[in-house]
C-alpha positions as CSV (number, residue, x, y, z in Angstrom):
1,M,0.0,-0.2,-0.3
2,S,1.1,3.4,-0.9
3,E,1.8,6.0,2.1
4,L,-1.3,8.0,1.1
5,D,-3.3,4.7,1.4
6,N,-1.6,4.0,4.8
7,L,-2.3,7.4,6.2
8,Q,-5.9,7.4,5.0
9,N,-6.6,4.2,7.4
10,A,-4.3,5.7,10.0
11,D,-5.5,5.7,13.8
12,G,-3.5,8.6,14.9
13,K,-5.2,11.3,13.2
14,K,-5.2,14.5,14.9
15,E,-8.1,15.3,17.2
16,N,-9.3,18.4,16.1
17,I,-8.2,18.6,12.6
18,E,-11.8,19.4,10.8
19,A,-10.4,19.0,7.5
20,S,-9.8,15.1,8.2
21,K,-13.5,15.0,8.7
22,I,-14.0,15.5,4.8
23,K,-15.9,13.1,3.0
24,T,-13.9,13.6,-0.2
25,D,-15.7,11.4,-2.6
26,A,-19.3,12.5,-1.6
27,A,-18.5,16.0,-1.3
28,A,-16.5,15.8,-4.9
29,D,-19.8,14.4,-6.5
30,N,-21.9,17.0,-5.3
31,T,-19.5,20.1,-6.2
32,T,-19.9,21.8,-9.6
33,E,-17.1,22.8,-11.7
34,N,-15.6,26.4,-11.3
35,N,-18.1,28.5,-9.2
36,T,-18.1,31.7,-11.1
37,D,-21.4,33.8,-11.8
38,A,-21.4,32.5,-15.6
39,D,-20.5,28.9,-14.5
40,I,-23.7,28.2,-12.5
41,P,-25.0,25.3,-14.0
42,E,-28.6,25.1,-15.1
43,S,-29.0,21.8,-12.9
44,V,-29.2,23.9,-9.7
45,D,-32.5,22.5,-8.7
46,T,-34.6,25.0,-6.7
47,Q,-35.7,22.6,-4.2
48,E,-32.0,21.5,-3.3
49,A,-30.9,25.0,-3.4
50,S,-33.6,26.0,-0.8
51,K,-32.1,23.2,1.9
52,E,-30.2,24.8,4.5
53,L,-26.5,23.7,4.7
54,S,-24.8,22.6,7.9
55,E,-21.5,24.1,8.4
56,D,-19.7,21.0,7.7
57,D,-21.7,20.8,4.5
58,A,-20.4,24.0,3.5
59,I,-16.8,23.4,4.3
60,N,-17.1,19.8,2.6
61,E,-18.4,21.7,-0.8
62,I,-15.3,24.3,-0.6
63,E,-12.8,21.3,0.2
64,A,-14.3,19.5,-2.6
65,S,-14.0,22.5,-5.0
66,N,-10.6,23.2,-3.9
67,A,-9.4,19.8,-4.4
68,E,-10.6,19.9,-8.0
69,D,-8.9,23.3,-8.5
70,A,-5.8,21.5,-7.5
71,E,-4.8,20.3,-10.5
72,D,-6.1,23.4,-12.7
73,E,-3.7,26.1,-13.2
74,G,-6.2,28.1,-14.9
75,N,-8.5,28.3,-12.1
76,K,-7.8,31.7,-11.2
77,E,-7.4,33.2,-14.5
78,R,-11.1,31.5,-15.5
79,H,-12.7,33.4,-12.4
80,T,-11.7,36.6,-14.1
81,I,-12.7,36.0,-17.3
82,A,-16.3,37.6,-17.8
83,F,-19.1,35.5,-19.4
84,K,-21.3,37.3,-22.1
85,E,-24.6,36.8,-23.0
86,Y,-23.8,34.1,-25.6
87,E,-27.3,33.3,-26.5
88,K,-28.0,36.8,-27.8
89,M,-24.8,36.7,-30.3
90,S,-25.2,36.0,-33.8
91,L,-23.4,33.1,-35.4
92,E,-20.6,35.3,-36.5
93,A,-20.4,37.1,-33.3
94,L,-19.7,33.8,-31.6
95,S,-17.1,32.7,-34.1
96,I,-15.2,36.3,-33.2
97,E,-15.7,35.8,-29.5
98,L,-14.2,32.3,-29.5
99,E,-11.2,33.4,-31.6
100,K,-10.7,36.4,-29.1
101,L,-10.5,33.9,-26.0
102,L,-7.9,31.7,-27.9
103,K,-5.7,34.6,-28.7
104,S,-6.1,36.5,-25.4
105,E,-6.6,33.8,-22.7
106,K,-4.9,30.5,-21.5
107,V,-6.5,27.7,-23.2
108,Q,-7.1,26.0,-19.8
109,A,-8.8,28.9,-18.4
110,I,-11.5,28.8,-21.2
111,K,-13.3,25.6,-21.1
112,S,-16.6,26.8,-19.5
113,H,-16.6,29.8,-21.9
114,V,-16.0,27.6,-25.0
115,D,-18.5,25.0,-24.1
116,A,-21.2,27.8,-23.7
117,I,-20.1,29.2,-27.0
118,K,-20.1,25.9,-28.8
119,N,-23.6,24.7,-27.4
120,E,-25.0,28.1,-28.4
121,F,-23.6,28.0,-31.9
122,N,-24.5,24.5,-32.5
123,T,-28.3,25.1,-31.4
124,K,-28.6,28.5,-33.7
125,Y,-26.8,26.7,-36.6
126,N,-28.8,23.6,-36.4
127,A,-32.0,26.0,-36.6
128,L,-30.6,27.8,-39.6
129,L,-29.9,24.2,-41.0
130,D,-33.4,23.5,-40.6
131,E,-34.7,26.5,-42.4
132,K,-32.2,26.3,-45.3
133,K,-33.3,22.5,-45.6
134,A,-37.2,23.4,-45.6
135,D,-36.3,26.3,-48.4
136,F,-34.3,23.7,-50.3
137,I,-37.4,21.3,-50.3
138,N,-39.7,24.2,-51.1
139,D,-37.6,24.9,-54.1
140,G,-38.2,21.4,-55.5
141,G,-35.2,19.6,-54.0
142,N,-35.0,16.2,-52.7
143,E,-34.4,16.0,-49.0
144,I,-31.6,13.2,-49.8
145,D,-29.7,15.7,-51.8
146,F,-29.7,18.6,-49.3
147,Y,-26.2,19.8,-48.4
148,Y,-25.4,23.3,-46.9
149,T,-22.4,24.8,-45.8
150,S,-21.4,28.3,-44.9
151,P,-18.2,30.7,-44.3
152,V,-19.3,31.3,-40.7
153,Q,-19.5,27.5,-40.0
154,K,-16.1,26.8,-41.6
155,R,-14.5,29.9,-39.5
156,F,-15.9,28.5,-36.0
157,K,-15.0,24.9,-36.7
158,T,-11.4,26.2,-37.5
159,A,-11.3,28.1,-34.2
160,Y,-12.9,25.4,-32.2
161,R,-10.3,22.9,-33.9
162,D,-7.4,25.3,-32.9
163,Y,-9.0,25.1,-29.3
164,R,-8.9,21.3,-29.1
165,N,-5.5,21.0,-30.5
166,K,-4.1,23.6,-27.9
167,L,-6.0,22.1,-25.0
168,S,-4.6,18.6,-26.1
169,E,-1.1,19.9,-26.1
170,H,-1.9,21.6,-22.8
171,Y,-3.0,18.2,-21.3
172,K,-0.2,16.6,-22.5
173,N,2.1,18.7,-20.9
174,I,0.6,19.1,-17.4
175,E,-0.4,15.2,-17.1
176,Q,3.6,14.4,-16.7
177,N,4.0,17.4,-14.3
178,L,1.0,16.4,-12.1
179,K,2.4,13.1,-11.4
180,L,6.1,14.6,-10.9
181,N,4.4,17.1,-8.5
182,L,2.5,14.5,-6.6
183,Q,6.0,12.6,-6.4
184,K,7.5,15.7,-5.0
185,K,4.9,16.2,-2.4
186,L,5.1,12.5,-1.4
187,D,8.9,12.9,-1.1
188,I,8.3,16.1,1.1
189,I,5.8,14.0,3.6
190,E,8.6,11.2,3.8
191,E,11.1,13.8,4.7
192,L,8.8,15.3,7.2
193,K,8.2,12.0,8.9
194,G,12.3,11.6,9.2
195,L,12.6,14.9,11.0
196,I,11.7,13.6,14.4
197,N,14.2,10.9,14.1
198,V,17.1,13.3,13.0
199,E,19.7,13.8,15.8
200,E,20.8,17.2,15.3
201,N,20.6,20.8,16.7
202,I,16.9,21.5,16.8
203,N,17.5,24.7,15.2
204,T,18.8,23.1,12.2
205,T,15.9,20.7,12.1
206,Y,13.4,23.6,12.3
207,K,15.0,25.3,9.4
208,H,15.0,22.0,7.5
209,F,11.2,21.9,8.3
210,K,10.5,25.3,7.3
211,D,12.1,24.7,3.9
212,L,10.1,21.8,3.4
213,Q,6.9,23.8,4.0
214,E,8.2,26.2,1.5
215,Q,8.9,23.5,-1.0
216,W,5.3,22.1,-0.4
217,R,3.7,25.5,-1.2
218,N,5.9,26.0,-4.3
219,T,5.4,22.7,-6.0
220,G,2.8,22.9,-8.6
221,P,-0.7,21.2,-9.1
222,I,-1.3,17.5,-8.5
223,P,-4.1,15.2,-9.6
224,R,-7.3,16.2,-7.9
225,D,-8.1,12.6,-6.7
226,K,-5.0,12.7,-4.6
227,Y,-5.1,16.2,-3.5
228,N,-7.0,15.7,-0.2
229,N,-5.2,12.5,0.9
230,A,-1.7,14.3,0.3
231,W,-2.9,17.3,2.2
232,N,-4.1,15.3,5.1
233,S,-0.9,13.4,4.9
234,Y,1.1,16.6,5.0
235,H,-0.8,18.1,7.7
236,H,-0.9,15.1,9.9
237,H,2.8,15.0,9.8
238,V,3.4,18.7,10.2
239,E,1.4,18.4,13.6
240,I,3.4,15.4,14.5
241,F,6.5,17.6,14.0
242,Y,5.0,20.4,16.1
243,D,4.2,17.9,18.9
244,F,7.9,17.1,18.4
245,L,8.8,20.6,19.0
246,H,7.6,20.5,22.7
247,L,11.0,20.1,23.4
248,N,11.8,23.6,21.9
249,R,8.5,25.5,22.7
250,D,9.8,28.9,21.8
251,L,10.1,28.0,18.1
252,R,6.7,26.0,18.3
253,D,4.9,29.0,19.9
254,L,6.5,31.6,17.6
255,D,5.2,29.5,14.7
256,F,1.7,29.1,16.3
257,K,1.4,32.8,17.0
258,H,2.3,33.6,13.4
259,N,-0.3,31.2,12.2
260,L,-2.9,32.5,14.6
261,E,-2.4,35.9,13.3
262,K,-2.9,34.9,9.9
263,K,-5.7,32.8,10.5
264,L,-7.4,35.5,12.4
265,K,-6.8,37.8,9.3
266,I,-8.6,35.1,7.1
267,I,-11.5,35.0,9.5
268,E,-11.9,38.6,9.6
269,R,-11.7,38.7,5.6
270,A,-14.4,35.8,5.6
271,E,-16.6,37.9,7.8
272,E,-16.5,40.9,5.7
273,L,-17.1,38.9,2.7
274,S,-20.2,37.4,4.2
275,K,-21.7,41.2,4.0
276,D,-20.5,41.6,0.5
277,D,-23.6,42.0,-2.0
278,D,-21.5,40.3,-4.9
279,T,-22.3,36.8,-3.6
280,M,-20.5,34.7,-6.3
281,R,-17.3,36.9,-5.9
282,A,-17.4,36.5,-2.1
283,F,-17.7,33.0,-2.6
284,R,-14.6,32.7,-4.9
285,E,-12.5,34.6,-2.4
286,L,-13.7,32.4,0.2
287,Q,-12.5,29.5,-1.8
288,E,-9.0,31.1,-2.0
289,L,-9.2,32.0,1.9
290,H,-9.6,28.1,2.6
291,K,-6.7,27.4,0.4
292,M,-4.6,29.8,2.3
293,W,-5.7,28.4,5.9
294,K,-5.0,24.8,4.5
295,E,-2.3,25.0,2.2
296,E,-0.1,27.8,3.4
297,L,-0.5,28.1,7.3
298,G,0.4,25.4,10.0
299,P,-1.7,24.9,13.3
300,V,-2.2,27.0,16.2
301,G,-2.4,26.4,20.1
302,K,-4.7,23.8,20.9
303,E,-6.4,26.3,23.1
304,H,-7.3,28.3,20.0
305,R,-7.9,25.6,17.4
306,E,-11.5,24.9,18.2
307,V,-12.6,28.5,18.9
308,I,-11.2,29.9,15.5
309,W,-12.3,26.9,13.3
310,E,-15.8,27.4,14.5
311,R,-15.5,30.9,13.9
312,F,-14.5,30.4,10.3
313,K,-17.0,27.9,9.5
314,A,-19.8,30.1,10.9
315,A,-18.7,32.9,8.5
316,T,-18.4,30.0,5.8
317,K,-21.9,28.8,6.3
318,V,-23.1,32.4,5.9
319,I,-21.7,32.8,2.5
320,N,-22.7,29.4,1.5
321,E,-26.5,30.3,2.5
322,K,-26.1,33.3,0.3
323,K,-24.9,31.5,-2.5
324,Q,-27.8,29.2,-2.2
325,L,-30.1,31.9,-2.1
326,Y,-28.3,33.4,-5.1
327,Y,-29.2,30.1,-6.9
328,K,-32.7,30.4,-5.8
329,E,-33.0,33.9,-7.4
330,I,-31.5,32.4,-10.6
331,D,-33.9,29.9,-10.7
332,K,-36.6,32.4,-10.6
333,V,-35.0,34.1,-13.5
334,Y,-34.8,30.8,-15.4
335,E,-38.6,30.0,-14.7
336,K,-39.6,33.6,-16.3
337,N,-37.4,32.7,-19.1
338,L,-39.2,29.3,-19.4
339,E,-42.6,31.3,-19.5
340,K,-41.3,33.6,-22.1
341,K,-40.4,30.4,-24.1
342,Q,-43.5,28.8,-23.6
343,E,-45.2,31.8,-24.9
344,I,-43.3,32.1,-28.1
345,I,-43.9,28.4,-28.6
346,L,-47.7,28.8,-28.4
347,A,-47.5,31.8,-30.9
348,I,-45.7,29.7,-33.2
349,E,-48.3,26.8,-33.0
350,N,-50.9,29.6,-33.5
351,I,-49.4,30.7,-36.5
352,A,-49.1,27.3,-37.7
353,Q,-52.8,26.7,-37.1
354,D,-53.8,29.7,-39.1
355,T,-54.7,28.9,-42.7
356,T,-53.3,30.9,-45.5
357,N,-53.9,30.3,-49.0
358,S,-51.4,32.7,-50.7
359,H,-47.9,33.2,-51.5
360,G,-48.0,36.7,-49.6
361,G,-49.5,35.6,-46.7
362,W,-47.0,32.8,-46.1
363,Q,-44.3,35.0,-46.6
364,R,-45.7,37.1,-43.7
365,K,-46.1,33.9,-41.7
366,I,-42.4,33.1,-42.2
367,K,-41.1,36.6,-41.3
368,D,-43.1,36.3,-37.9
369,I,-41.9,32.8,-37.3
370,E,-38.2,34.1,-37.9
371,T,-39.0,37.0,-35.4
372,L,-40.2,34.6,-32.8
373,R,-37.3,32.2,-33.2
374,E,-34.9,35.2,-32.7
375,A,-37.0,35.9,-29.4
376,F,-36.8,32.3,-28.3
377,F,-33.0,32.2,-28.6
378,N,-32.7,35.6,-26.7
379,A,-35.1,34.7,-23.9
380,G,-32.2,33.2,-21.9
381,K,-31.7,29.9,-20.1
382,V,-34.4,27.8,-18.5
383,P,-33.9,25.2,-15.7
384,I,-32.2,22.2,-16.9
385,K,-34.8,19.7,-16.0
386,V,-37.2,21.3,-18.4
387,N,-34.4,22.4,-20.8
388,E,-34.3,19.4,-23.3
389,A,-38.4,19.2,-23.3
390,T,-38.5,23.0,-23.9
391,W,-36.2,22.9,-26.6
392,A,-37.8,19.6,-28.2
393,K,-41.2,21.4,-28.1
394,F,-39.8,24.4,-29.8
395,K,-38.5,22.4,-32.5
396,D,-41.5,20.4,-32.9
397,A,-43.6,23.7,-33.3
398,V,-41.1,25.3,-35.8
399,R,-41.2,21.6,-37.7
400,N,-44.9,21.5,-37.9
401,F,-45.1,25.1,-39.3
402,N,-42.4,24.2,-41.8
403,R,-44.4,20.8,-42.9
404,K,-47.6,23.1,-43.5
405,K,-45.3,25.5,-45.3
406,N,-43.7,22.9,-47.4
407,A,-46.9,21.4,-48.1
408,F,-48.5,24.7,-49.6
409,Y,-45.4,25.3,-51.8
410,K,-45.3,21.9,-53.0
411,D,-48.8,22.4,-54.4
412,L,-47.6,26.0,-55.6
413,K,-44.8,24.3,-57.2
414,K,-47.2,22.0,-59.4
415,E,-49.2,25.1,-60.3
416,Q,-46.0,27.0,-61.2
417,Y,-44.9,24.1,-63.2
418,Q,-48.5,24.2,-65.1
419,N,-47.8,27.9,-65.7
420,L,-44.6,27.2,-67.0
421,L,-45.7,24.9,-69.7
422,K,-48.2,27.5,-70.9
423,K,-45.5,30.4,-70.9
424,K,-43.5,27.7,-72.8
425,E,-46.2,27.6,-75.5
426,L,-46.4,31.4,-75.9
427,V,-42.6,31.5,-76.1
428,K,-43.0,29.0,-79.0
429,I,-45.8,31.1,-80.8
430,A,-43.7,34.4,-80.3
431,E,-40.6,32.8,-81.7
432,D,-42.6,31.2,-84.6
433,N,-43.9,34.4,-85.7
434,K,-41.0,36.9,-84.8
435,D,-40.1,36.8,-88.2
436,S,-43.6,37.0,-90.2
437,E,-44.1,39.9,-92.9
438,D,-48.0,39.4,-92.7
439,F,-48.3,42.3,-90.2
440,E,-52.2,42.3,-90.6
441,V,-52.7,38.9,-89.1
442,T,-49.5,38.6,-86.9
443,T,-49.7,41.7,-84.9
444,P,-53.3,41.1,-83.3
445,L,-51.8,37.5,-82.5
446,M,-48.7,39.1,-80.8
447,K,-50.7,41.5,-79.0
448,K,-52.9,38.5,-77.7
449,I,-50.2,36.6,-76.6
450,Q,-48.7,39.5,-74.6
451,G,-51.9,39.8,-72.7
452,D,-52.4,36.1,-72.2
453,W,-48.6,36.3,-70.7
454,K,-49.9,38.8,-68.0
455,K,-52.8,36.4,-67.2
456,I,-50.7,33.5,-66.2
457,G,-49.5,33.1,-62.6
458,H,-46.0,32.6,-61.5
459,V,-43.6,30.1,-62.7
460,P,-40.7,28.5,-60.6
461,R,-38.3,31.0,-59.8
462,K,-35.3,29.5,-61.3
463,D,-37.0,29.5,-64.6
464,S,-38.8,33.0,-64.5
465,D,-36.1,35.4,-65.5
466,K,-35.0,32.9,-68.4
467,I,-38.4,32.3,-70.0
468,W,-39.3,36.0,-69.5
469,K,-36.2,36.9,-71.8
470,Q,-37.0,34.4,-74.2
471,F,-40.5,35.7,-74.6
472,K,-39.4,39.5,-74.5
473,A,-36.7,38.8,-77.2
474,A,-39.2,37.5,-79.7
475,C,-41.7,40.0,-79.3
476,N,-39.4,42.7,-79.3
477,A,-37.8,41.5,-82.5
478,Y,-41.1,41.6,-84.1
479,F,-42.4,44.9,-83.0
480,D,-38.9,46.2,-83.7
481,R,-39.5,45.2,-87.4
482,I,-42.8,46.9,-87.4
483,H,-41.6,50.0,-86.2
484,S,-38.8,50.0,-88.6
485,K,-41.3,49.4,-91.7
486,R,-43.6,52.2,-90.2
487,N,-40.9,54.6,-90.0
488,E,-40.1,54.1,-93.6
489,A,-43.6,54.3,-94.6
490,S,-43.9,57.6,-92.4
491,A,-41.4,59.3,-94.5
492,A,-43.0,58.4,-97.9
493,F,-46.6,59.5,-96.1
494,I,-45.1,63.0,-95.4
495,E,-43.6,63.2,-99.0
496,A,-47.3,61.9,-100.4
497,F,-48.9,64.8,-98.2
498,N,-46.5,67.5,-99.4
499,K,-47.4,66.3,-103.0
500,K,-51.0,66.5,-102.5
501,E,-50.6,69.9,-100.8
502,A,-48.8,71.2,-103.9
503,L,-51.4,69.7,-106.0
504,L,-54.2,71.0,-104.0
505,E,-52.9,74.8,-104.4
506,T,-52.8,73.9,-108.4
507,L,-56.6,73.0,-108.3
508,K,-57.3,76.1,-106.3
509,N,-55.8,78.2,-108.8
510,L,-56.9,76.2,-112.0
511,E,-58.6,78.3,-114.7
512,L,-61.2,76.4,-116.8
513,T,-61.1,76.8,-120.5
514,N,-64.9,76.8,-120.8
515,D,-64.5,74.2,-123.0
516,K,-66.5,71.3,-121.2
517,D,-64.7,68.3,-122.5
518,K,-61.2,69.6,-122.1
519,D,-61.9,71.0,-118.9
520,L,-63.5,67.8,-117.5
521,A,-60.5,65.9,-118.9
522,T,-58.2,68.3,-116.9
523,I,-60.1,67.8,-113.7
524,K,-60.0,63.7,-114.1
525,E,-56.2,64.1,-114.8
526,H,-55.7,65.8,-111.5
527,V,-58.0,63.5,-109.9
528,N,-56.0,60.5,-111.0
529,T,-52.7,62.1,-110.1
530,W,-54.1,62.7,-106.8
531,K,-54.9,58.7,-106.4
532,S,-51.7,58.0,-107.7
533,I,-49.6,60.0,-104.9
534,G,-50.8,57.5,-102.4
535,K,-51.5,57.7,-98.7
536,V,-50.8,60.5,-96.3
537,P,-50.4,60.5,-92.5
538,N,-53.4,59.8,-90.3
539,E,-53.2,63.1,-88.6
540,K,-53.0,64.8,-92.0
541,R,-56.2,63.0,-93.5
542,F,-58.1,66.3,-93.3
543,I,-56.3,67.4,-96.7
544,E,-58.7,64.9,-98.5
545,G,-61.6,67.0,-97.5
546,K,-59.9,70.1,-98.9
547,F,-59.5,68.3,-102.1
548,N,-63.1,67.4,-102.3
549,K,-64.2,70.7,-102.1
550,A,-61.8,72.0,-104.4
551,V,-63.2,69.4,-106.8
552,D,-66.7,70.3,-106.4
553,A,-66.0,74.0,-106.9
554,L,-64.6,73.0,-110.2
555,F,-67.2,70.8,-111.2
556,S,-69.7,73.4,-110.1
557,K,-68.5,75.8,-112.8
558,L,-68.9,73.1,-115.6
559,K,-72.1,72.3,-117.0
560,I,-72.0,68.6,-116.4
561,D,-74.6,66.1,-115.1
562,K,-74.4,65.8,-111.5
563,N,-74.4,62.3,-111.3
564,E,-71.4,62.3,-113.4
565,A,-69.6,64.7,-111.2
566,E,-70.6,62.6,-108.3
567,M,-69.2,59.4,-109.3
568,I,-66.0,61.2,-110.2
569,K,-65.7,62.1,-106.6
570,F,-66.7,59.0,-105.5
571,E,-63.8,57.2,-107.1
572,T,-61.5,59.4,-105.5
573,K,-63.4,58.9,-102.0
574,L,-63.0,55.1,-102.8
575,E,-59.5,55.4,-103.4
576,T,-58.6,57.3,-100.1
577,L,-60.8,54.8,-98.2
578,H,-58.8,51.7,-99.9
579,N,-55.4,53.2,-98.7
580,T,-56.3,53.3,-95.1
581,D,-54.5,51.1,-92.6
582,D,-57.9,49.2,-91.9
583,N,-59.4,49.4,-95.6
584,N,-61.6,46.3,-95.4
585,R,-63.6,47.6,-92.6
586,S,-63.8,51.1,-94.2
587,L,-64.9,49.6,-97.4
588,D,-67.4,47.3,-95.6
589,N,-68.8,50.3,-93.8
590,E,-69.3,52.2,-97.0
591,R,-70.9,49.5,-99.0
592,S,-73.3,49.0,-96.0
593,F,-74.2,52.6,-96.0
594,I,-74.7,52.6,-100.0
595,R,-77.0,49.6,-99.7
596,K,-78.9,51.3,-97.0
597,K,-79.2,54.5,-99.1
598,I,-80.6,52.2,-102.2
599,D,-83.3,50.7,-99.6
600,E,-84.3,54.0,-98.3
601,V,-84.5,55.5,-102.0
602,K,-86.6,52.4,-103.1
603,G,-88.6,52.8,-100.2
604,Q,-89.4,56.4,-101.0
605,I,-90.1,55.7,-104.7
606,N,-92.7,52.9,-103.5
607,Q,-94.1,55.2,-101.5
608,L,-94.7,58.0,-103.8
609,E,-96.0,55.3,-106.4
610,N,-98.4,54.4,-104.0
611,N,-99.6,58.1,-103.4
612,L,-100.3,58.2,-107.0
613,Q,-103.2,55.5,-106.7
614,F,-105.0,57.9,-104.8
615,F,-105.4,60.3,-107.7
616,T,-108.0,58.7,-109.7
617,N,-110.0,60.6,-112.5
618,V,-107.2,63.3,-112.1
619,D,-105.4,64.5,-115.3
620,D,-101.5,64.4,-115.6
621,D,-101.4,68.1,-115.5
622,N,-102.6,68.3,-112.1
623,P,-100.0,70.3,-110.1
624,L,-99.9,67.8,-107.1
625,V,-99.6,64.8,-109.7
626,K,-96.9,66.6,-111.5
627,E,-95.1,67.3,-108.2
628,V,-95.3,63.5,-107.2
629,N,-94.1,62.2,-110.8
630,S,-91.2,64.9,-110.4
631,N,-90.2,63.5,-107.2
632,I,-90.5,59.8,-108.3
633,A,-88.1,60.9,-111.3
634,K,-85.7,62.5,-109.0
635,H,-85.5,59.5,-106.5
636,K,-84.9,57.2,-109.6
637,K,-81.9,59.1,-110.7
638,E,-80.6,59.1,-107.2
639,L,-81.2,55.4,-106.9
640,E,-79.2,55.0,-110.3
641,L,-76.3,57.0,-108.7
642,W,-76.3,54.7,-105.7
643,K,-76.5,51.6,-107.8
644,D,-73.6,52.8,-109.5
645,K,-71.5,53.3,-106.4
646,L,-72.3,49.9,-105.2
647,K,-71.0,48.4,-108.4
648,Q,-67.8,50.8,-108.5
649,I,-67.3,49.5,-104.7
650,K,-67.7,45.8,-105.8
651,K,-65.2,46.1,-108.3
652,L,-62.6,46.8,-105.3
653,Y,-63.5,43.4,-103.8
């Protein structure tokens, strides 16, 4: 058996050594790693925290924690590193914070901070991953094919890998040192045991003893599972040495006095800390005071040991009770956070239950869910006993929403695919007709498919730009050609207008020769010239009316048949109608008008002829009869004119 194992079972433990009462294993099981504000575990149970600790329980907790810290050189540094509200940080901010810790702090001092950052990063990144996966499926992707990575994830992984490597290297370095330091302390204990058997001057022995104490204090950390046994063994042999010093009470009493003074100062500081409002800072300093009491100072006179120890325990108990109360308050905060998160989960569930059948409605819902997700992440920690259940409920609520969203967009994708097929058909029509020269037929068709395009709904986003560009290019190609043709025609129309304007001036200034046949031929020649010039711009068609008036004025100067003159003008009118953009409709309207006039004139003639039947036994010389016969003749002549016009218009068909 080792020296430590022997001492653990030794019967000669000092009567009033309270530290020897520590139940190391039990206490170690109940302690938490690193008692800092931010290191407070979510597992602190409210009922346990409210249980009043005895003085011995309070001591046991500190002793166990100090035993754990004994092998951790980064303990003090860790207590000074502030914890931040990691749950409120973005993925980018968490990565930057991890990099800062690695750069500015010792790797052994940041474990709790790194663990907290890693947990928060994983939680938020997994939530982002779920969201990206849902979007991928919404866009028609197969879940099996989903893959997502991001620069921030790579950045975090790189920093975390750097941390793990540094930590591994650190542990490799300290593992050997811990064993070496343990052996040094065991050797010191062995030397202490041998001091009482050395035959030399007591002053020399005492100096040797003080050197061993100094060596003990300066020896580095040892494995935590050996800490209490090693210290108990050391302390046991220190007290044996002091008992041995009864041969030289001056030296022993001097040490006792020094230790008493130091321990009284420690007690006074502990009592001050018991009144400190910063509970966790007071508790951390209390741990250091216990280490000083235990590791740096030796025993005091027997008459003081019980008194000062009880006083120190009492101050320790007060600080522990305040710490437990602090835990209770933390639990209250966690409970409030839990209420907030439960409200957020309920809000997500309500949004998921609300039915929406429009893309806009779902987009508003997605925004609301994103806001609630951020609020959930920023709501803070909850009691550990419900942490997993709360997180699972949150994920289920979001997953349920995503399922319904995905179902909607899956149906929408089907509809969009059908719309895509319809638009592809329109693209084909546009491309097939973009080079057509039959403008009269193709132009209405192209305008129609443009209208049809607007009526068709959305297509898949990945196809939208591509198919629109195809359709637009085909339509633009066609209409650009039309505009080009029209521009060419416009120049010709303007030239025609200028010619007709000059011809009109000629007609206005035309001098007749009083030779009917010659003058009629001249007028017809000018009319034919007018016809041959061609179309004028639509906005300048008023010149046709001026031309007709000028021709009427010339005909009025001639002694020719009215119908003959009317037919000459009608031919000019027909030529004008034939040259319009919508000539078929114009000619159809004119033909309908003429037929209507023919029917009207026939009706008037029939009416007049019927009226003659009422004149019985009346001579033809009767004024009334003569008037009716005159009207009948007049209408018949008018009827012949309309019939001639109808024949003329039929020639154009």
